[in-house]
mmCIF file of the C-alpha atoms, coordinates in Angstrom:
data_MODEL
# 
_entry.id   MODEL 
# 
loop_
_atom_site.group_PDB 
_atom_site.id 
_atom_site.type_symbol 
_atom_site.label_atom_id 
_atom_site.label_alt_id 
_atom_site.label_comp_id 
_atom_site.label_asym_id 
_atom_site.label_entity_id 
_atom_site.label_seq_id 
_atom_site.pdbx_PDB_ins_code 
_atom_site.Cartn_x 
_atom_site.Cartn_y 
_atom_site.Cartn_z 
_atom_site.occupancy 
_atom_site.B_iso_or_equiv 
_atom_site.pdbx_formal_charge 
_atom_site.auth_seq_id 
_atom_site.auth_comp_id 
_atom_site.auth_asym_id 
_atom_site.auth_atom_id 
_atom_site.pdbx_PDB_model_num 
ATOM 1   C CA . UNK A 1 1   ? 6.732   13.031  7.590   1.00 0.00 ? 1   UNK A CA 1 
ATOM 2   C CA . UNK A 1 2   ? 6.468   12.680  3.818   1.00 0.00 ? 2   UNK A CA 1 
ATOM 3   C CA . UNK A 1 3   ? 8.410   9.421   3.995   1.00 0.00 ? 3   UNK A CA 1 
ATOM 4   C CA . UNK A 1 4   ? 5.810   7.946   6.362   1.00 0.00 ? 4   UNK A CA 1 
ATOM 5   C CA . UNK A 1 5   ? 2.947   9.285   4.274   1.00 0.00 ? 5   UNK A CA 1 
ATOM 6   C CA . UNK A 1 6   ? 4.272   7.724   1.073   1.00 0.00 ? 6   UNK A CA 1 
ATOM 7   C CA . UNK A 1 7   ? 4.741   4.372   2.834   1.00 0.00 ? 7   UNK A CA 1 
ATOM 8   C CA . UNK A 1 8   ? 1.171   4.447   4.103   1.00 0.00 ? 8   UNK A CA 1 
ATOM 9   C CA . UNK A 1 9   ? -0.052  5.559   0.684   1.00 0.00 ? 9   UNK A CA 1 
ATOM 10  C CA . UNK A 1 10  ? 1.625   2.614   -1.037  1.00 0.00 ? 10  UNK A CA 1 
ATOM 11  C CA . UNK A 1 11  ? 0.179   0.194   1.492   1.00 0.00 ? 11  UNK A CA 1 
ATOM 12  C CA . UNK A 1 12  ? -3.283  1.704   1.071   1.00 0.00 ? 12  UNK A CA 1 
ATOM 13  C CA . UNK A 1 13  ? -3.072  1.410   -2.726  1.00 0.00 ? 13  UNK A CA 1 
ATOM 14  C CA . UNK A 1 14  ? -2.279  -2.292  -2.374  1.00 0.00 ? 14  UNK A CA 1 
ATOM 15  C CA . UNK A 1 15  ? -5.104  -2.716  0.137   1.00 0.00 ? 15  UNK A CA 1 
ATOM 16  C CA . UNK A 1 16  ? -7.621  -0.853  -2.035  1.00 0.00 ? 16  UNK A CA 1 
ATOM 17  C CA . UNK A 1 17  ? -6.891  -3.278  -4.857  1.00 0.00 ? 17  UNK A CA 1 
ATOM 18  C CA . UNK A 1 18  ? -6.643  -6.353  -2.621  1.00 0.00 ? 18  UNK A CA 1 
ATOM 19  C CA . UNK A 1 19  ? -9.856  -5.873  -0.650  1.00 0.00 ? 19  UNK A CA 1 
ATOM 20  C CA . UNK A 1 20  ? -12.275 -6.307  -3.586  1.00 0.00 ? 20  UNK A CA 1 
ATOM 21  C CA . UNK A 1 21  ? -10.046 -8.979  -5.136  1.00 0.00 ? 21  UNK A CA 1 
ATOM 22  C CA . UNK A 1 22  ? -10.178 -11.056 -1.953  1.00 0.00 ? 22  UNK A CA 1 
ATOM 23  C CA . UNK A 1 23  ? -13.955 -10.747 -1.911  1.00 0.00 ? 23  UNK A CA 1 
ATOM 24  C CA . UNK A 1 24  ? -14.245 -11.733 -5.559  1.00 0.00 ? 24  UNK A CA 1 
ATOM 25  C CA . UNK A 1 25  ? -11.926 -14.729 -5.165  1.00 0.00 ? 25  UNK A CA 1 
ATOM 26  C CA . UNK A 1 26  ? -13.275 -16.107 -1.883  1.00 0.00 ? 26  UNK A CA 1 
ATOM 27  C CA . UNK A 1 27  ? -16.907 -15.055 -2.336  1.00 0.00 ? 27  UNK A CA 1 
ATOM 28  C CA . UNK A 1 28  ? -17.451 -13.324 0.998   1.00 0.00 ? 28  UNK A CA 1 
ATOM 29  C CA . UNK A 1 29  ? -16.391 -10.414 3.126   1.00 0.00 ? 29  UNK A CA 1 
ATOM 30  C CA . UNK A 1 30  ? -12.695 -9.559  3.369   1.00 0.00 ? 30  UNK A CA 1 
ATOM 31  C CA . UNK A 1 31  ? -11.131 -10.345 6.744   1.00 0.00 ? 31  UNK A CA 1 
ATOM 32  C CA . UNK A 1 32  ? -10.499 -7.161  8.731   1.00 0.00 ? 32  UNK A CA 1 
ATOM 33  C CA . UNK A 1 33  ? -10.410 -5.837  12.278  1.00 0.00 ? 33  UNK A CA 1 
ATOM 34  C CA . UNK A 1 34  ? -14.047 -4.706  12.105  1.00 0.00 ? 34  UNK A CA 1 
ATOM 35  C CA . UNK A 1 35  ? -15.408 -7.732  10.233  1.00 0.00 ? 35  UNK A CA 1 
ATOM 36  C CA . UNK A 1 36  ? -13.502 -10.424 12.055  1.00 0.00 ? 36  UNK A CA 1 
ATOM 37  C CA . UNK A 1 37  ? -11.844 -13.293 10.271  1.00 0.00 ? 37  UNK A CA 1 
ATOM 38  C CA . UNK A 1 38  ? -8.261  -12.251 10.989  1.00 0.00 ? 38  UNK A CA 1 
ATOM 39  C CA . UNK A 1 39  ? -7.711  -15.361 13.102  1.00 0.00 ? 39  UNK A CA 1 
ATOM 40  C CA . UNK A 1 40  ? -9.241  -17.822 10.620  1.00 0.00 ? 40  UNK A CA 1 
ATOM 41  C CA . UNK A 1 41  ? -7.280  -20.212 8.419   1.00 0.00 ? 41  UNK A CA 1 
ATOM 42  C CA . UNK A 1 42  ? -3.916  -19.133 7.022   1.00 0.00 ? 42  UNK A CA 1 
ATOM 43  C CA . UNK A 1 43  ? -4.512  -15.402 7.664   1.00 0.00 ? 43  UNK A CA 1 
ATOM 44  C CA . UNK A 1 44  ? -2.487  -15.157 10.934  1.00 0.00 ? 44  UNK A CA 1 
ATOM 45  C CA . UNK A 1 45  ? 0.490   -16.919 9.362   1.00 0.00 ? 45  UNK A CA 1 
ATOM 46  C CA . UNK A 1 46  ? 0.357   -14.593 6.371   1.00 0.00 ? 46  UNK A CA 1 
ATOM 47  C CA . UNK A 1 47  ? 0.112   -11.511 8.625   1.00 0.00 ? 47  UNK A CA 1 
ATOM 48  C CA . UNK A 1 48  ? 3.218   -12.554 10.578  1.00 0.00 ? 48  UNK A CA 1 
ATOM 49  C CA . UNK A 1 49  ? 5.069   -13.347 7.358   1.00 0.00 ? 49  UNK A CA 1 
ATOM 50  C CA . UNK A 1 50  ? 4.086   -10.027 5.733   1.00 0.00 ? 50  UNK A CA 1 
ATOM 51  C CA . UNK A 1 51  ? 5.037   -8.027  8.855   1.00 0.00 ? 51  UNK A CA 1 
ATOM 52  C CA . UNK A 1 52  ? 8.404   -9.758  8.996   1.00 0.00 ? 52  UNK A CA 1 
ATOM 53  C CA . UNK A 1 53  ? 9.074   -9.107  5.309   1.00 0.00 ? 53  UNK A CA 1 
ATOM 54  C CA . UNK A 1 54  ? 8.081   -5.447  5.663   1.00 0.00 ? 54  UNK A CA 1 
ATOM 55  C CA . UNK A 1 55  ? 10.339  -5.051  8.702   1.00 0.00 ? 55  UNK A CA 1 
ATOM 56  C CA . UNK A 1 56  ? 13.258  -6.596  6.805   1.00 0.00 ? 56  UNK A CA 1 
ATOM 57  C CA . UNK A 1 57  ? 12.773  -4.316  3.789   1.00 0.00 ? 57  UNK A CA 1 
ATOM 58  C CA . UNK A 1 58  ? 12.556  -1.292  6.071   1.00 0.00 ? 58  UNK A CA 1 
ATOM 59  C CA . UNK A 1 59  ? 15.707  -2.391  7.884   1.00 0.00 ? 59  UNK A CA 1 
ATOM 60  C CA . UNK A 1 60  ? 17.578  -2.666  4.576   1.00 0.00 ? 60  UNK A CA 1 
ATOM 61  C CA . UNK A 1 61  ? 16.435  0.777   3.439   1.00 0.00 ? 61  UNK A CA 1 
ATOM 62  C CA . UNK A 1 62  ? 17.387  2.368   6.771   1.00 0.00 ? 62  UNK A CA 1 
ATOM 63  C CA . UNK A 1 63  ? 20.817  0.724   6.676   1.00 0.00 ? 63  UNK A CA 1 
ATOM 64  C CA . UNK A 1 64  ? 21.404  1.987   3.146   1.00 0.00 ? 64  UNK A CA 1 
ATOM 65  C CA . UNK A 1 65  ? 20.408  5.506   4.202   1.00 0.00 ? 65  UNK A CA 1 
ATOM 66  C CA . UNK A 1 66  ? 22.687  5.354   7.254   1.00 0.00 ? 66  UNK A CA 1 
ATOM 67  C CA . UNK A 1 67  ? 25.629  4.153   5.177   1.00 0.00 ? 67  UNK A CA 1 
ATOM 68  C CA . UNK A 1 68  ? 25.079  6.865   2.586   1.00 0.00 ? 68  UNK A CA 1 
ATOM 69  C CA . UNK A 1 69  ? 25.011  9.585   5.248   1.00 0.00 ? 69  UNK A CA 1 
ATOM 70  C CA . UNK A 1 70  ? 28.115  8.181   6.975   1.00 0.00 ? 70  UNK A CA 1 
ATOM 71  C CA . UNK A 1 71  ? 30.266  8.436   3.850   1.00 0.00 ? 71  UNK A CA 1 
ATOM 72  C CA . UNK A 1 72  ? 29.781  12.155  3.443   1.00 0.00 ? 72  UNK A CA 1 
ATOM 73  C CA . UNK A 1 73  ? 26.990  14.314  2.115   1.00 0.00 ? 73  UNK A CA 1 
ATOM 74  C CA . UNK A 1 74  ? 24.235  12.066  0.910   1.00 0.00 ? 74  UNK A CA 1 
ATOM 75  C CA . UNK A 1 75  ? 22.834  12.599  -2.533  1.00 0.00 ? 75  UNK A CA 1 
ATOM 76  C CA . UNK A 1 76  ? 19.462  14.300  -2.386  1.00 0.00 ? 76  UNK A CA 1 
ATOM 77  C CA . UNK A 1 77  ? 16.595  11.896  -2.901  1.00 0.00 ? 77  UNK A CA 1 
ATOM 78  C CA . UNK A 1 78  ? 12.846  12.077  -2.913  1.00 0.00 ? 78  UNK A CA 1 
ATOM 79  C CA . UNK A 1 79  ? 10.941  10.708  0.043   1.00 0.00 ? 79  UNK A CA 1 
ATOM 80  C CA . UNK A 1 80  ? 10.063  7.078   -0.581  1.00 0.00 ? 80  UNK A CA 1 
ATOM 81  C CA . UNK A 1 81  ? 12.687  6.625   -3.305  1.00 0.00 ? 81  UNK A CA 1 
ATOM 82  C CA . UNK A 1 82  ? 14.430  3.390   -2.404  1.00 0.00 ? 82  UNK A CA 1 
ATOM 83  C CA . UNK A 1 83  ? 15.973  2.827   -5.818  1.00 0.00 ? 83  UNK A CA 1 
ATOM 84  C CA . UNK A 1 84  ? 13.498  0.078   -6.741  1.00 0.00 ? 84  UNK A CA 1 
ATOM 85  C CA . UNK A 1 85  ? 12.520  0.647   -10.355 1.00 0.00 ? 85  UNK A CA 1 
ATOM 86  C CA . UNK A 1 86  ? 12.624  -2.706  -12.183 1.00 0.00 ? 86  UNK A CA 1 
ATOM 87  C CA . UNK A 1 87  ? 10.889  -1.344  -15.292 1.00 0.00 ? 87  UNK A CA 1 
ATOM 88  C CA . UNK A 1 88  ? 13.065  1.785   -15.453 1.00 0.00 ? 88  UNK A CA 1 
ATOM 89  C CA . UNK A 1 89  ? 10.129  4.189   -15.520 1.00 0.00 ? 89  UNK A CA 1 
ATOM 90  C CA . UNK A 1 90  ? 11.754  6.928   -13.437 1.00 0.00 ? 90  UNK A CA 1 
ATOM 91  C CA . UNK A 1 91  ? 15.187  6.544   -15.041 1.00 0.00 ? 91  UNK A CA 1 
ATOM 92  C CA . UNK A 1 92  ? 13.841  7.659   -18.422 1.00 0.00 ? 92  UNK A CA 1 
ATOM 93  C CA . UNK A 1 93  ? 12.137  10.799  -17.099 1.00 0.00 ? 93  UNK A CA 1 
ATOM 94  C CA . UNK A 1 94  ? 13.487  14.262  -16.399 1.00 0.00 ? 94  UNK A CA 1 
ATOM 95  C CA . UNK A 1 95  ? 13.512  15.956  -12.996 1.00 0.00 ? 95  UNK A CA 1 
ATOM 96  C CA . UNK A 1 96  ? 10.240  17.831  -13.549 1.00 0.00 ? 96  UNK A CA 1 
ATOM 97  C CA . UNK A 1 97  ? 8.402   14.682  -14.666 1.00 0.00 ? 97  UNK A CA 1 
ATOM 98  C CA . UNK A 1 98  ? 9.813   12.685  -11.715 1.00 0.00 ? 98  UNK A CA 1 
ATOM 99  C CA . UNK A 1 99  ? 8.475   15.288  -9.315  1.00 0.00 ? 99  UNK A CA 1 
ATOM 100 C CA . UNK A 1 100 ? 5.105   15.200  -11.068 1.00 0.00 ? 100 UNK A CA 1 
ATOM 101 C CA . UNK A 1 101 ? 4.963   11.385  -10.930 1.00 0.00 ? 101 UNK A CA 1 
ATOM 102 C CA . UNK A 1 102 ? 5.846   11.424  -7.224  1.00 0.00 ? 102 UNK A CA 1 
ATOM 103 C CA . UNK A 1 103 ? 3.117   13.971  -6.509  1.00 0.00 ? 103 UNK A CA 1 
ATOM 104 C CA . UNK A 1 104 ? 0.590   11.875  -8.452  1.00 0.00 ? 104 UNK A CA 1 
ATOM 105 C CA . UNK A 1 105 ? 1.600   8.788   -6.482  1.00 0.00 ? 105 UNK A CA 1 
ATOM 106 C CA . UNK A 1 106 ? 1.003   10.664  -3.237  1.00 0.00 ? 106 UNK A CA 1 
ATOM 107 C CA . UNK A 1 107 ? -2.389  12.002  -4.385  1.00 0.00 ? 107 UNK A CA 1 
ATOM 108 C CA . UNK A 1 108 ? -3.521  8.530   -5.479  1.00 0.00 ? 108 UNK A CA 1 
ATOM 109 C CA . UNK A 1 109 ? -2.267  7.111   -2.198  1.00 0.00 ? 109 UNK A CA 1 
ATOM 110 C CA . UNK A 1 110 ? -4.310  9.625   -0.220  1.00 0.00 ? 110 UNK A CA 1 
ATOM 111 C CA . UNK A 1 111 ? -7.371  8.646   -2.219  1.00 0.00 ? 111 UNK A CA 1 
ATOM 112 C CA . UNK A 1 112 ? -6.617  4.968   -1.550  1.00 0.00 ? 112 UNK A CA 1 
ATOM 113 C CA . UNK A 1 113 ? -6.383  5.672   2.189   1.00 0.00 ? 113 UNK A CA 1 
ATOM 114 C CA . UNK A 1 114 ? -9.873  7.147   2.064   1.00 0.00 ? 114 UNK A CA 1 
ATOM 115 C CA . UNK A 1 115 ? -11.124 4.262   -0.080  1.00 0.00 ? 115 UNK A CA 1 
ATOM 116 C CA . UNK A 1 116 ? -9.883  1.514   2.228   1.00 0.00 ? 116 UNK A CA 1 
ATOM 117 C CA . UNK A 1 117 ? -11.365 3.323   5.231   1.00 0.00 ? 117 UNK A CA 1 
ATOM 118 C CA . UNK A 1 118 ? -14.639 3.526   3.326   1.00 0.00 ? 118 UNK A CA 1 
ATOM 119 C CA . UNK A 1 119 ? -14.497 -0.202  2.489   1.00 0.00 ? 119 UNK A CA 1 
ATOM 120 C CA . UNK A 1 120 ? -14.057 -1.128  6.151   1.00 0.00 ? 120 UNK A CA 1 
ATOM 121 C CA . UNK A 1 121 ? -16.800 1.220   7.361   1.00 0.00 ? 121 UNK A CA 1 
ATOM 122 C CA . UNK A 1 122 ? -19.186 0.157   4.586   1.00 0.00 ? 122 UNK A CA 1 
ATOM 123 C CA . UNK A 1 123 ? -18.836 -3.549  5.367   1.00 0.00 ? 123 UNK A CA 1 
ATOM 124 C CA . UNK A 1 124 ? -19.082 -2.950  9.106   1.00 0.00 ? 124 UNK A CA 1 
ATOM 125 C CA . UNK A 1 125 ? -22.284 -0.898  8.817   1.00 0.00 ? 125 UNK A CA 1 
ATOM 126 C CA . UNK A 1 126 ? -24.132 -2.939  6.177   1.00 0.00 ? 126 UNK A CA 1 
ATOM 127 C CA . UNK A 1 127 ? -22.637 -6.381  6.796   1.00 0.00 ? 127 UNK A CA 1 
ATOM 128 C CA . UNK A 1 128 ? -22.297 -7.324  3.130   1.00 0.00 ? 128 UNK A CA 1 
ATOM 129 C CA . UNK A 1 129 ? -19.226 -7.395  0.875   1.00 0.00 ? 129 UNK A CA 1 
ATOM 130 C CA . UNK A 1 130 ? -18.268 -4.230  -0.989  1.00 0.00 ? 130 UNK A CA 1 
ATOM 131 C CA . UNK A 1 131 ? -18.458 -6.035  -4.332  1.00 0.00 ? 131 UNK A CA 1 
ATOM 132 C CA . UNK A 1 132 ? -22.123 -6.879  -3.671  1.00 0.00 ? 132 UNK A CA 1 
ATOM 133 C CA . UNK A 1 133 ? -22.939 -3.294  -2.649  1.00 0.00 ? 133 UNK A CA 1 
ATOM 134 C CA . UNK A 1 134 ? -21.354 -1.826  -5.786  1.00 0.00 ? 134 UNK A CA 1 
ATOM 135 C CA . UNK A 1 135 ? -21.959 -4.400  -8.535  1.00 0.00 ? 135 UNK A CA 1 
ATOM 136 C CA . UNK A 1 136 ? -21.558 -1.852  -11.340 1.00 0.00 ? 136 UNK A CA 1 
ATOM 137 C CA . UNK A 1 137 ? -17.825 -1.585  -10.536 1.00 0.00 ? 137 UNK A CA 1 
ATOM 138 C CA . UNK A 1 138 ? -17.259 -5.332  -10.668 1.00 0.00 ? 138 UNK A CA 1 
ATOM 139 C CA . UNK A 1 139 ? -19.397 -6.480  -13.592 1.00 0.00 ? 139 UNK A CA 1 
ATOM 140 C CA . UNK A 1 140 ? -22.051 -8.163  -11.514 1.00 0.00 ? 140 UNK A CA 1 
# 
């Protein structure tokens, strides 16, 4: 269950950053299920491409986990740890700090899940972009 939660948390953190950025760059409401706009322009192509890429990455991670468990006892790993650390942040830290960083990632992800739900509800109810409703966050 924690594996699924961390995946959703990471997606929500990307969405919470991407929603206002898309509004700032295109000058309108972000396309979503509630707002419409998911079938306009290049959005459907991007959605199919992103879903395919996510499925491929998940397939690779599942295959790696299956191979590790087939060779004997798998090394213990944290949920969501796929060995992707290009900057080497986790490699330099001790076990206690790694656990703390993972917990902070999960807490921030939970907050991002609430934030993106709030963005969608806010735009659906008021009909204006989030960046126009909260100009003090975006320097407007």
